[in-house]
C-alpha positions as CSV (number, residue, x, y, z in Angstrom):
1,M,84.1,78.1,112.8
2,E,86.4,81.0,112.0
3,L,88.8,81.4,114.9
4,T,90.6,84.5,113.9
5,K,89.1,87.8,115.1
6,P,85.6,87.8,116.4
7,K,83.1,88.9,113.8
8,A,79.6,90.2,114.6
9,S,76.9,89.7,112.1
10,L,76.1,92.6,109.8
11,W,72.8,93.3,111.4
12,V,74.3,93.2,114.9
13,T,77.0,95.6,113.9
14,V,74.5,98.0,112.3
15,G,72.3,97.7,115.4
16,I,75.3,98.6,117.7
17,L,76.3,101.6,115.5
18,V,72.8,102.9,115.1
19,S,72.2,102.6,118.9
20,A,75.5,104.4,119.5
21,I,74.4,107.3,117.2
22,L,70.9,107.5,118.7
23,L,72.3,107.5,122.2
24,A,74.8,110.2,121.3
25,V,72.1,112.4,119.8
26,I,69.8,111.9,122.8
27,L,72.5,112.6,125.4
28,S,73.9,115.6,123.5
29,A,70.5,117.2,123.9
30,I,70.4,117.0,127.7
31,P,71.5,120.1,129.6
32,V,74.8,118.9,130.8
33,F,76.1,118.1,127.3
34,E,74.4,121.2,125.8
35,T,76.4,123.2,128.3
36,L,79.5,121.3,127.5
37,E,79.1,122.1,123.8
38,L,78.6,125.8,124.6
39,K,81.7,125.9,126.7
40,L,83.7,124.3,124.0
41,L,82.5,127.0,121.7
42,D,83.7,129.6,124.2
43,F,87.0,127.8,124.3
44,R,87.3,128.2,120.5
45,F,86.9,131.9,120.9
46,D,89.6,131.8,123.6
47,I,92.0,129.9,121.4
48,R,91.3,132.2,118.4
49,G,91.6,135.4,120.4
50,P,90.3,138.9,119.6
51,I,89.8,140.2,116.1
52,S,90.9,143.7,115.2
53,V,88.1,146.4,115.0
54,E,90.5,149.2,114.1
55,N,88.6,149.9,111.0
56,S,85.1,149.4,112.5
57,P,82.6,152.2,112.0
58,I,81.2,151.4,115.4
59,V,81.9,153.5,118.5
60,I,80.3,153.3,121.9
61,V,79.3,156.2,124.1
62,A,79.2,154.8,127.6
63,I,76.9,155.8,130.4
64,D,79.6,155.1,132.8
65,D,80.7,155.9,136.4
66,Q,82.7,158.9,135.1
67,S,79.7,160.4,133.4
68,D,77.4,159.7,136.4
69,M,79.9,161.6,138.6
70,S,80.2,164.4,136.1
71,T,76.5,165.2,135.9
72,P,74.6,167.2,138.5
73,D,71.9,164.4,138.5
74,R,72.3,160.8,139.5
75,W,70.9,158.1,137.3
76,P,68.3,158.1,135.7
77,W,69.3,161.4,133.9
78,P,66.9,163.9,132.5
79,R,65.8,163.1,129.0
80,Y,67.2,166.5,127.9
81,Y,70.7,165.0,128.2
82,Y,69.8,162.5,125.5
83,A,68.2,165.2,123.3
84,H,71.4,167.2,123.4
85,I,73.7,164.2,122.8
86,V,71.7,163.1,119.8
87,E,72.1,166.6,118.3
88,N,75.8,166.7,119.1
89,L,76.4,163.3,117.6
90,L,74.5,164.0,114.4
91,E,76.2,167.4,114.1
92,A,79.5,165.5,114.6
93,G,78.6,163.5,111.5
94,A,77.4,160.3,113.0
95,A,75.7,158.1,110.4
96,V,73.4,156.4,112.9
97,V,72.8,156.8,116.6
98,G,71.4,153.9,118.6
99,I,70.3,154.5,122.1
100,D,70.4,151.4,124.3
101,V,68.3,152.9,127.0
102,I,64.6,152.1,127.4
103,F,62.4,155.2,127.5
104,D,59.2,153.4,128.6
105,Q,58.1,156.0,131.1
106,T,58.0,159.8,131.3
107,D,60.9,161.7,132.8
108,S,60.6,161.7,136.6
109,Y,62.6,164.9,136.8
110,N,61.0,167.1,134.3
111,P,58.3,165.8,132.0
112,Q,59.0,168.7,129.7
113,S,62.4,167.3,128.9
114,D,60.5,164.3,127.3
115,S,59.2,166.8,124.7
116,L,62.8,167.9,124.0
117,L,63.9,164.3,123.4
118,A,60.9,163.5,121.3
119,A,61.5,166.6,119.2
120,A,65.2,165.6,118.8
121,L,64.1,162.2,117.7
122,A,61.5,163.5,115.3
123,N,63.9,166.0,113.7
124,N,66.6,163.4,113.1
125,D,65.7,160.3,111.1
126,N,69.0,158.5,111.9
127,V,68.2,157.6,115.5
128,V,67.0,154.2,116.8
129,I,65.7,153.6,120.3
130,I,65.1,150.3,122.0
131,G,62.5,148.2,123.7
132,K,62.5,144.7,125.1
133,I,60.6,141.5,125.8
134,E,61.3,140.1,129.2
135,R,60.7,136.3,129.3
136,I,59.8,135.6,132.9
137,S,59.0,131.9,132.0
138,D,58.2,129.9,129.0
139,K,54.6,131.2,129.0
140,V,54.9,134.6,130.7
141,E,56.4,137.5,128.8
142,N,56.7,141.2,129.8
143,F,56.5,143.5,126.7
144,I,58.3,146.8,127.4
145,P,58.2,149.1,124.3
146,P,59.3,152.7,124.3
147,H,56.7,155.2,125.5
148,P,54.5,156.2,122.6
149,L,55.8,159.7,122.8
150,F,59.2,158.4,121.7
151,S,58.1,155.3,119.6
152,N,56.0,157.6,117.4
153,A,59.0,160.0,117.0
154,A,61.7,157.4,116.1
155,D,62.2,153.9,114.8
156,W,62.9,151.4,117.5
157,G,63.8,147.7,117.8
158,L,63.9,145.1,120.5
159,A,67.0,144.2,122.4
160,G,67.9,141.1,120.6
161,V,70.1,139.5,123.3
162,E,69.0,136.2,124.7
163,S,71.0,133.9,126.9
164,D,71.7,130.2,126.2
165,E,71.0,127.4,128.7
166,D,74.2,128.2,130.7
167,G,73.3,131.9,131.1
168,F,75.9,133.1,128.6
169,Y,75.1,135.3,125.6
170,R,76.2,134.1,122.2
171,R,73.2,134.8,119.9
172,Y,71.4,137.8,118.6
173,L,67.8,137.8,117.7
174,I,68.5,139.7,114.4
175,G,65.3,138.3,113.0
176,G,63.1,140.1,115.5
177,E,60.7,138.7,118.0
178,M,57.0,137.9,118.0
179,Y,54.6,139.2,120.6
180,R,50.9,138.6,120.4
181,D,51.1,137.7,116.7
182,S,53.1,140.9,115.8
183,L,56.7,140.9,114.7
184,Y,59.0,143.5,116.1
185,N,62.4,144.1,114.5
186,S,65.6,143.9,116.4
187,F,67.5,147.0,117.6
188,A,70.7,146.0,115.7
189,G,68.6,145.3,112.6
190,E,67.1,148.7,112.7
191,V,70.5,150.4,113.3
192,L,71.9,148.5,110.3
193,R,68.9,149.3,108.1
194,K,69.4,153.0,108.7
195,Y,73.2,152.7,108.3
196,L,72.8,150.9,105.0
197,K,70.0,153.2,104.0
198,S,67.8,150.3,103.2
199,E,64.1,150.0,103.4
200,H,64.4,146.3,103.1
201,L,64.5,144.2,106.4
202,Q,63.3,140.7,105.8
203,T,63.3,138.6,109.0
204,Y,61.7,135.7,110.7
205,R,60.8,133.6,107.7
206,P,61.5,130.0,108.5
207,E,61.4,129.0,104.9
208,N,64.5,131.2,104.1
209,E,68.0,130.1,104.9
210,N,69.2,133.6,105.7
211,F,68.0,136.9,107.2
212,E,68.2,139.8,104.8
213,I,69.1,143.4,105.5
214,G,69.6,145.3,102.2
215,D,72.1,143.2,100.3
216,Y,73.4,141.4,103.4
217,R,72.5,137.7,103.8
218,I,72.9,136.7,107.4
219,P,73.1,132.9,108.1
220,K,70.4,131.7,110.4
221,Y,71.3,129.8,113.6
222,D,67.6,129.2,114.3
223,A,64.4,130.8,113.2
224,S,65.1,134.2,114.6
225,S,68.8,134.4,115.7
226,M,72.3,134.5,114.4
227,L,75.5,133.6,116.1
228,I,77.6,136.6,117.1
229,N,81.2,136.4,116.1
230,F,82.6,138.3,119.1
231,S,85.5,140.5,118.2
232,G,87.0,140.3,121.7
233,P,86.3,140.9,125.3
234,A,84.6,143.9,126.9
235,K,86.1,147.3,125.8
236,T,87.3,145.9,122.4
237,F,85.5,148.7,120.6
238,T,86.3,152.4,120.8
239,Y,84.6,153.9,123.9
240,Y,83.8,157.5,124.8
241,S,82.2,158.6,128.0
242,F,78.8,160.2,127.8
243,D,80.0,163.4,129.4
244,Q,82.7,163.8,126.8
245,V,80.1,164.0,124.0
246,V,77.2,165.8,125.7
247,D,79.3,168.8,126.7
248,D,80.4,171.3,124.1
249,E,81.0,175.1,123.7
250,D,77.2,175.6,123.7
251,F,76.3,173.2,126.4
252,D,78.0,172.9,129.8
253,L,76.2,170.8,132.4
254,R,77.2,173.2,135.2
255,D,75.9,176.3,133.4
256,E,72.8,174.6,132.0
257,F,71.7,173.4,135.4
258,D,73.2,176.2,137.5
259,L,75.5,173.8,139.3
260,D,76.6,176.4,141.8
261,S,73.5,175.6,143.7
262,F,74.6,172.0,143.8
263,D,78.2,172.5,144.7
264,S,79.5,170.2,147.4
265,P,83.0,169.2,148.6
266,G,82.6,165.9,146.8
267,M,81.7,167.2,143.4
268,P,84.5,166.6,140.9
269,E,85.8,169.3,138.5
270,L,84.7,168.7,134.9
271,D,87.4,167.9,132.5
272,I,85.9,168.6,129.1
273,P,88.0,167.5,126.1
274,P,87.8,170.4,123.7
275,G,86.7,169.7,120.1
276,L,85.5,166.1,120.3
277,K,82.4,167.2,118.5
278,Y,84.4,168.6,115.6
279,S,87.3,166.1,115.7
280,G,85.9,163.9,112.9
281,L,86.2,160.9,115.2
282,L,82.4,160.4,115.0
283,K,81.9,161.1,111.3
284,E,80.1,158.4,109.4
285,K,80.1,156.2,112.6
286,I,77.5,154.0,114.1
287,V,77.3,155.4,117.6
288,L,75.7,153.2,120.2
289,I,74.8,154.8,123.6
290,G,74.5,152.4,126.5
291,S,75.3,151.7,130.1
292,T,78.5,150.2,131.4
293,M,77.8,150.9,135.1
294,Q,77.6,147.7,137.2
295,E,74.7,148.9,139.3
296,L,72.5,149.1,136.2
297,H,72.9,145.4,135.7
298,D,73.3,145.7,131.9
299,N,76.4,143.6,131.7
300,F,76.4,140.0,130.5
301,P,78.7,136.9,130.3
302,T,79.9,136.2,126.8
303,P,82.5,133.7,125.4
304,F,85.2,136.3,126.3
305,L,84.1,136.4,130.0
306,E,87.7,135.6,131.0
307,Y,90.6,136.8,128.9
308,K,94.3,137.6,129.2
309,T,95.5,141.1,129.0
310,P,98.7,142.0,127.0
311,D,100.5,141.8,130.3
312,G,99.4,138.2,130.7
313,D,97.0,138.9,133.6
314,L,93.7,136.9,133.6
315,V,90.8,139.3,133.8
316,K,87.1,138.4,134.3
317,A,84.7,141.0,132.9
318,E,81.1,140.8,131.7
319,M,80.3,142.6,128.5
320,P,78.0,145.6,128.5
321,G,74.8,145.0,126.5
322,V,75.5,147.9,124.2
323,E,78.8,146.2,123.2
324,I,76.9,143.0,122.4
325,H,74.8,145.0,120.0
326,A,78.1,146.4,118.6
327,N,79.5,142.9,118.1
328,A,76.3,141.7,116.3
329,I,76.4,144.7,114.0
330,Q,80.1,144.3,113.4
331,T,79.6,140.6,112.5
332,I,77.1,141.6,109.8
333,L,79.0,144.5,108.4
334,T,82.2,142.5,108.0
335,Q,80.2,139.4,106.9
336,N,82.4,137.5,109.2
337,Y,79.6,135.1,110.0
338,L,79.8,132.0,112.2
339,K,78.3,129.2,110.2
340,T,76.9,125.8,111.1
341,P,76.5,123.0,108.6
342,P,73.0,121.8,107.7
343,G,71.6,119.2,110.1
344,Y,71.8,116.4,107.7
345,V,75.6,116.9,107.4
346,L,75.9,116.2,111.1
347,Y,74.0,112.9,110.8
348,I,76.1,111.9,107.9
349,F,79.2,112.6,109.9
350,L,77.9,110.7,112.9
351,V,77.4,107.7,110.6
352,L,80.9,108.2,109.2
353,C,82.4,108.4,112.7
354,A,80.6,105.2,113.7
355,V,81.8,103.3,110.6
356,I,85.4,104.5,111.1
357,V,85.4,103.3,114.7
358,Y,84.0,100.0,113.6
359,L,86.8,99.6,111.0
360,I,89.4,100.5,113.7
361,T,88.1,98.0,116.1
362,R,87.5,95.4,113.4
363,W,91.1,95.2,112.2
364,L,93.1,96.1,115.3
365,H,93.6,94.6,118.8
366,A,91.5,96.3,121.5
367,G,94.6,98.2,122.9
368,W,95.7,99.5,119.5
369,G,92.1,100.1,118.5
370,G,91.5,102.1,121.7
371,A,94.7,104.2,121.1
372,L,93.7,104.9,117.5
373,T,90.2,105.8,118.5
374,I,91.5,108.3,121.0
375,L,93.8,109.6,118.3
376,F,90.7,109.9,116.0
377,L,88.8,111.7,118.7
378,A,91.7,114.1,119.3
379,G,92.1,114.7,115.6
380,Y,88.4,115.6,115.4
381,F,88.9,118.0,118.3
382,V,91.7,119.7,116.5
383,L,89.6,119.8,113.3
384,V,86.8,121.5,115.1
385,F,89.1,124.2,116.3
386,L,90.8,124.7,113.0
387,A,87.5,124.9,111.2
388,F,86.4,127.6,113.6
389,I,89.6,129.6,113.4
390,N,90.1,129.4,109.7
391,L,86.6,129.0,108.3
392,N,84.3,130.4,110.9
393,M,82.6,127.1,110.8
394,I,81.1,125.6,114.0
395,F,81.1,121.8,114.0
396,E,79.3,120.2,116.9
397,F,81.7,118.3,119.1
398,T,79.7,116.5,121.7
399,S,77.5,114.3,119.5
400,P,80.3,113.1,117.3
401,A,82.5,112.5,120.3
402,L,79.8,110.6,122.1
403,T,79.2,108.6,118.9
404,I,82.9,107.7,118.7
405,V,83.0,106.7,122.4
406,F,79.8,104.7,122.3
407,S,80.6,103.0,119.0
408,F,84.0,102.0,120.4
409,I,82.5,100.8,123.7
410,G,79.6,98.9,121.9
411,I,81.8,97.2,119.3
412,T,84.6,96.5,121.8
413,L,82.1,95.1,124.3
414,H,80.4,93.0,121.7
415,N,83.8,91.7,120.5
416,Y,84.7,90.9,124.1
417,L,81.5,88.9,124.5
418,L,82.2,87.1,121.2
419,T,85.7,86.5,122.2
420,Q,84.6,85.1,125.6
421,K,82.2,82.8,123.7
422,E,84.9,81.8,121.3
423,K,87.3,81.1,124.1
424,K,84.7,78.9,125.7
425,V,84.3,77.1,122.4
426,I,88.0,76.7,122.0
427,R,88.5,75.5,125.6
428,G,85.7,73.1,125.3
429,A,87.0,71.8,122.0
430,F,90.7,71.5,123.0
431,A,90.9,71.3,126.7
432,H,90.6,67.5,126.9
433,Y,93.2,66.7,124.4
434,V,95.5,69.8,124.2
435,P,98.0,71.0,126.8
436,E,96.6,73.9,129.0
437,K,99.3,76.3,127.9
438,V,98.6,75.5,124.2
439,V,94.9,76.1,124.9
440,Q,95.7,79.4,126.5
441,E,97.9,80.4,123.6
442,I,95.1,79.5,121.2
443,I,92.7,81.6,123.2
444,N,95.2,84.5,123.2
445,N,95.9,84.1,119.5
446,P,92.9,82.6,117.9
447,D,94.2,83.5,114.5
448,K,96.6,80.5,114.8
449,L,93.6,78.4,113.9
450,S,92.4,78.4,110.4
451,L,89.2,77.1,109.0
452,G,89.7,74.9,106.0
453,G,93.3,74.1,106.7
454,E,96.8,75.5,106.2
455,E,100.1,73.9,105.2
456,R,102.5,73.4,108.2
457,V,105.4,71.1,109.1
458,V,104.4,69.0,112.1
459,T,105.1,65.6,113.6
460,V,102.4,63.0,113.7
461,M,102.2,60.0,116.0
462,F,100.2,56.8,115.6
463,S,100.0,54.3,118.5
464,D,98.2,51.0,118.6
465,V,97.9,48.1,121.1
466,A,99.4,44.9,119.6
467,G,97.0,42.0,119.5
468,F,94.1,44.0,120.8
469,T,91.5,41.8,119.2
470,S,92.8,38.8,121.1
471,I,93.0,40.8,124.3
472,S,89.4,41.9,123.9
473,E,88.2,38.3,123.6
474,M,89.8,37.5,126.9
475,M,88.0,40.2,128.9
476,T,84.4,41.2,129.7
477,P,83.4,44.5,128.0
478,R,83.3,46.3,131.3
479,N,86.8,45.2,132.3
480,L,88.1,45.9,128.8
481,V,86.8,49.4,128.8
482,Q,88.3,50.0,132.3
483,L,91.7,48.7,131.1
484,L,91.6,50.6,127.9
485,N,90.6,53.9,129.7
486,E,93.5,53.4,132.1
487,Y,95.9,52.8,129.2
488,L,94.6,55.8,127.1
489,T,94.6,58.1,130.1
490,A,98.3,57.4,130.9
491,M,99.3,57.7,127.2
492,T,97.3,60.9,126.7
493,D,98.7,62.6,129.8
494,I,102.2,62.0,128.5
495,I,101.4,63.3,125.0
496,I,99.8,66.5,126.4
497,A,102.7,66.9,128.8
498,H,105.0,67.1,125.8
499,N,102.8,69.8,124.0
500,G,101.1,67.2,121.8
501,I,97.4,67.2,121.0
502,I,95.1,64.2,120.7
503,D,93.6,64.2,117.2
504,K,91.4,61.2,117.8
505,Y,90.9,57.8,119.5
506,E,89.9,54.8,117.4
507,G,89.4,52.0,119.9
508,D,92.9,51.3,121.3
509,A,94.6,53.5,118.7
510,I,95.8,57.0,119.3
511,M,96.4,59.6,116.7
512,A,98.3,62.7,118.0
513,E,100.2,65.7,116.6
514,F,103.1,67.8,117.8
515,G,103.5,71.4,116.6
516,V,99.8,72.2,116.2
517,P,97.7,74.2,116.6
518,V,100.5,76.4,118.0
519,H,103.7,75.9,116.2
520,Y,107.0,75.3,118.0
521,P,110.2,74.3,116.3
522,N,111.1,71.3,118.4
523,H,108.0,69.3,117.7
524,A,109.9,66.3,116.4
525,Y,112.0,66.2,119.6
526,M,108.9,66.5,121.8
527,G,107.1,63.7,119.8
528,C,110.1,61.3,120.1
529,K,110.5,62.1,123.8
530,A,106.8,61.5,124.4
531,A,107.0,58.1,122.6
532,L,109.9,56.9,124.8
533,K,108.0,58.1,127.9
534,M,104.9,56.3,126.7
535,Q,106.8,53.0,126.4
536,K,108.4,53.5,129.8
537,E,105.1,54.2,131.4
538,L,103.5,51.2,129.6
539,N,106.2,48.9,131.0
540,R,105.3,50.1,134.5
541,L,101.6,49.6,133.9
542,R,102.3,46.1,132.4
543,R,104.0,45.0,135.5
544,Q,101.1,46.3,137.6
545,W,98.5,44.7,135.3
546,L,100.3,41.4,135.3
547,D,100.2,41.4,139.1
548,Q,96.5,42.0,138.9
549,G,96.0,39.1,136.5
550,K,95.3,41.4,133.5
551,P,96.6,40.7,130.0
552,D,100.1,41.6,128.9
553,I,99.8,44.7,126.7
554,Q,102.3,45.9,124.1
555,A,102.0,49.0,122.1
556,R,103.6,50.1,118.8
557,I,104.3,53.7,117.9
558,G,105.0,55.3,114.5
559,L,106.3,58.9,114.1
560,N,106.7,60.9,111.0
561,T,107.5,64.6,110.3
562,G,106.5,66.6,107.3
563,E,104.3,69.1,105.7
564,V,100.6,68.4,106.2
565,I,97.3,70.3,105.9
566,V,96.1,71.2,109.4
567,G,92.8,72.9,110.4
568,N,89.2,72.5,111.1
569,M,87.7,70.1,108.7
570,G,84.2,68.7,108.3
571,S,80.8,70.1,107.7
572,R,79.6,73.6,108.6
573,D,78.3,72.4,112.0
574,V,80.2,69.3,112.7
575,F,84.0,69.4,112.3
576,D,87.3,68.2,113.7
577,Y,90.6,69.9,114.2
578,T,92.9,67.4,112.4
579,V,95.7,66.9,109.9
580,M,95.7,65.4,106.4
581,G,98.3,64.5,103.8
582,D,100.9,61.9,102.6
583,H,103.0,62.4,105.7
584,V,100.1,61.6,107.9
585,N,99.5,58.3,106.0
586,L,103.2,57.5,106.2
587,G,103.1,57.9,110.0
588,A,100.2,55.4,110.2
589,R,102.1,52.9,108.0
590,L,105.2,53.2,110.3
591,E,103.1,52.2,113.3
592,S,102.0,48.9,111.6
593,A,105.5,48.4,110.1
594,N,106.8,47.8,113.6
595,K,105.2,44.3,113.4
596,S,107.6,43.3,110.6
597,Y,110.7,44.2,112.7
598,G,109.6,43.4,116.2
599,T,110.2,47.1,117.2
600,K,108.1,49.4,119.4
601,I,108.9,52.8,118.1
602,M,109.6,53.4,114.4
603,I,110.4,56.9,112.9
604,S,110.9,58.0,109.4
605,E,114.1,59.5,107.9
606,F,112.3,62.9,108.0
607,T,111.8,62.8,111.7
608,H,115.3,61.3,112.1
609,E,116.8,64.4,110.4
610,F,115.3,66.6,113.2
611,I,116.3,64.5,116.2
612,K,119.5,62.6,115.2
613,N,121.7,64.6,117.5
614,D,119.4,64.2,120.5
615,F,118.5,60.5,120.4
616,Y,120.0,57.1,119.9
617,T,118.6,55.5,116.8
618,R,119.4,52.6,114.5
619,P,118.5,52.2,110.9
620,L,115.9,49.5,110.2
621,D,115.3,49.4,106.5
622,L,114.5,51.1,103.3
623,I,110.8,50.4,102.9
624,R,108.2,51.2,100.2
625,V,104.8,51.5,101.9
626,K,101.7,50.3,100.1
627,G,100.5,52.8,97.6
628,K,103.8,54.6,97.2
629,Q,106.7,54.2,94.9
630,K,109.4,56.2,96.6
631,P,111.1,54.3,99.4
632,V,111.7,55.8,102.9
633,E,114.4,54.9,105.3
634,V,113.1,54.1,108.7
635,F,114.8,54.0,112.1
636,E,114.1,52.6,115.5
637,L,114.0,55.1,118.3
638,M,116.1,53.7,121.1
639,A,116.8,56.3,123.9
640,E,117.5,59.9,124.5
641,K,121.2,60.8,124.5
642,S,120.9,62.9,127.6
643,E,119.9,59.8,129.6
644,E,122.2,57.0,130.8
645,I,121.8,53.7,128.9
646,A,123.4,50.3,129.6
647,P,126.9,49.9,128.1
648,A,125.7,46.6,126.5
649,V,122.9,48.5,124.7
650,K,125.3,51.1,123.3
651,E,127.7,48.4,122.2
652,Q,125.0,46.5,120.6
653,I,123.9,49.6,118.6
654,D,127.4,50.0,117.4
655,F,127.6,46.4,116.2
656,Y,124.2,46.7,114.6
657,V,125.1,49.9,112.6
658,A,128.3,48.3,111.5
659,G,126.4,45.2,110.3
660,M,123.9,47.4,108.4
661,N,126.8,49.1,106.6
662,A,128.3,45.8,105.6
663,Y,124.8,44.5,104.6
664,R,124.3,47.5,102.2
665,Q,127.8,46.9,100.7
666,R,126.9,43.2,100.1
667,E,129.5,42.0,102.5
668,W,127.4,39.2,103.8
669,D,129.9,37.3,105.9
670,K,131.1,40.5,107.6
671,A,127.5,41.6,108.2
672,I,126.6,38.2,109.6
673,D,129.5,38.5,112.1
674,Y,128.3,41.9,113.3
675,F,124.7,40.8,113.7
676,E,125.8,37.7,115.7
677,Q,127.8,39.9,118.0
678,C,124.6,41.9,118.5
679,L,122.7,38.7,119.3
680,N,125.4,37.6,121.8
681,L,124.7,40.8,123.7
682,L,120.8,40.8,123.2
683,P,119.7,37.4,122.0
684,D,116.0,38.6,121.6
685,D,116.9,41.5,119.3
686,Q,114.6,40.9,116.4
687,P,116.1,43.4,113.8
688,A,119.5,41.7,114.3
689,Q,117.9,38.3,113.8
690,I,116.1,39.5,110.7
691,Y,119.2,40.9,109.1
692,R,121.3,37.8,110.1
693,T,118.8,35.6,108.3
694,R,118.7,37.9,105.2
695,C,122.5,37.9,105.0
696,I,122.6,34.1,105.1
697,E,120.0,33.9,102.3
698,F,121.9,36.4,100.2
699,R,125.2,34.6,100.7
700,F,123.7,31.6,98.9
701,N,121.3,33.5,96.7
702,E,123.0,36.7,95.6
703,P,120.5,39.5,94.8
704,P,120.5,40.9,91.3
705,A,123.0,43.7,90.4
706,D,120.3,46.4,90.6
707,W,119.3,45.4,94.1
708,D,118.7,48.6,96.1
709,G,117.9,47.0,99.5
710,V,114.3,48.4,99.4
711,I,111.6,46.2,101.0
712,T,108.0,46.7,99.8
713,M,105.5,46.5,102.6
714,R,102.4,44.4,101.6
715,E,100.2,45.5,104.5
716,K,99.0,48.8,105.6
């Protein structure tokens, strides 16, 4: 069991990431997210701002309110107006004239003026007129071509504007449109073909990556449309009013139509700018004629629907259809195309996004992982805008963003479920023999557990009931189990209360550790304090049990501190959290060594070094445990210095320590005297009795000169 950071299996992880990608792709195709993607594209235009068209060859002649007020006729005007303006524009040097007015019917004023317009169109090859296909529904189309009188006299194309799902206009059907198995070129395409003097207009071929007009290669957005790189909001291009161009020295609307008969108090005076026809402003220009009047409903929302004026005012203005044509033509002439990466690039990027999020959530805490994921999302957002502004590249935002979000949610949720499962495993494994706060810390920091073990300095405790075999023979199995459970419960509660953990029970024996699995620096202190509390509680229980006629129970405890291997050990499916090493074995030997000295709590010199300032102890011996050559000094743990002890006990400890010093200096008589003083205070003190006896023996049988005072233990 790896208790570090939850790990999902490879296939589960792949399943989550693939599901996140599929869900992102599906959701990004629904209208709300498609609209969001389109609005984000508009926002990119807003951030980028307008592009200069100062050197553009495109000018617009507007059928505007000024012109409508200046003419003797209200809209629709006689076709003769258009015939004359075509002649004026071409005489002024216009390269191409495109008329964004559909002449699908005869002139309601004067049918003869249709002949004048048809003649003007037939006599001038550089004029393009327009038709359109109205899509009433997915299945119903209304085809509106120019009247044959005009379509036979001039080239024409379909209005290539079509709205997106949100009603905004961003694309141009430069590839033309199909109607009843016939392909009709676009208005802008025909204008460009004439301007470029090209006979070549290759459109609507799905197998090709680009549309072709002359030498221009126009990136496809879909089978028939390109993305318009709008130069700015409405009125970005140069505008002239229709009446400014149609009137000249040879043609005055008042004279031509005998306006005197139409005079009225509300009729404005004409203000004809002299010389526009010969100013050179229209020379070699693409002149597009179209309506800007609101009542004609030829204005459309574009990405620049709202924009700020140089004065900082926010203005909302739809763009005239004629200027949408102008923007499409300008995009092609400048080759400032908006490009989208191939579809497969998007899917590769979605996979990359999912993998990056997985790596983030794999190696970081959920909080930091979430923060970094948000930063990643924000970084991609910035990248999308920079790519648009600097490279004219349109990267999709919604599907990668949804992939990032769903991948994070999926991986985080799965990690959470794994963590909850792991917490349940940890709590189930440790709750019965580890303090609750230690269990909680393990749950909060599972990496503090390590499969296979790690080296750590801890304090080990071994406890055993003295003479348990004899006690078990005196009791029925049921009563023995009841007594043993009562004893083990009391001892376990004390160990856990002092941040220890129960490693295992072996009959009446207890193996416990302090300082694992969560390390704390005072583990030796807590182990010693727990040992004293255990003996104190056992004394209380003994009195209670003796009153109940139960056997007298004594327990011995051994404590050692040192570096051990700690971790989950065992088979793949069956394991224990335990400790191993020489210091563990020494702790077990100290518990049994108590028998030789009549003591209840024995600690090693290693533990003593940690707690000598906090507890009363006395040296017991230098012992060499079975299987080891190096001796270890052992001590008896007496009491905590912070607690009051009887003066006789403290005095007895002082005499005992003095006796041990004399003993190790071979001052046998002096040592005997100190030990006898100990026995006068506490006659049953077995260590003092042992050393008094040794000193008497050594007084008559002096040990060899190389005597080091080490006692070799013969039993485990």
